[in-house]
C-alpha positions, 0 to 999 in steps of 0.5 A: 884693273883693265876692262879686258881683264875684267871681261876675261874674269867674267867669261873665264868659263867660256874661255876655258871651254873654248880652249878645252874644245879647240885645243886641249882635246887634241893633246896627247895628255887628253887622249891618254887620260880622257877615260880616267874618272874625274880627270877631265873635271880636275883638269878643267878646275885646275885650268880655271883656278890658275887662270883666274889666279894669274889674272889677279896675282900675275907673278906672285909666289902663289902662282909661281909655286902652282905652275911649278907644281903642275910641271912636277905633276905632269912629269910624274904622270909621264906626260911628254914634255913637248906636249905639256909645253904645247898645251900651255902655249895653246892655252894662251893662243886660245886666250888671244883668239878669244879676245880677238873674237869678242872684240870683233863681235863687239862684245869686248868694247874697248880701245885697240891700245887697251887690247894691245897693252893687255896682250903684252901683259898676258904674253909676260904671264905666258912666258914666266909661267912656261919657265915655271912649268919647265922648272917644275918638270925638270926639278929633281924628284925629292927622295924621301926616306922613311 
């Protein structure tokens, strides 16, 4: 495990708070649901759980299924497809900013090569998870008959 990944795991709450306050609060999803009791806590928990899992398992079927389920949930919640994707990409933008900020402040003391290598891996995770969101969002809802 790289130093950067370990740093991100140790500072996941700080990262989620940064994303939440810098990006998520501007989303349509947030604006439509911010007054629903328990929604913000659930959203925070979902983001943290998926982030920590993705750092540990990257492309396992558990992560793939979780992200695909989020796509399905957002469709079922009538979240705009574009807003869902923008929120996803904003999370990874916040992640890259977070790494940069902490590197500049000397809180993340590692080589530039290690940062670039980690950023490339995070981009791979971002891309594969965006594809899973798309698959979940566009998956035909199952029709269960009783």
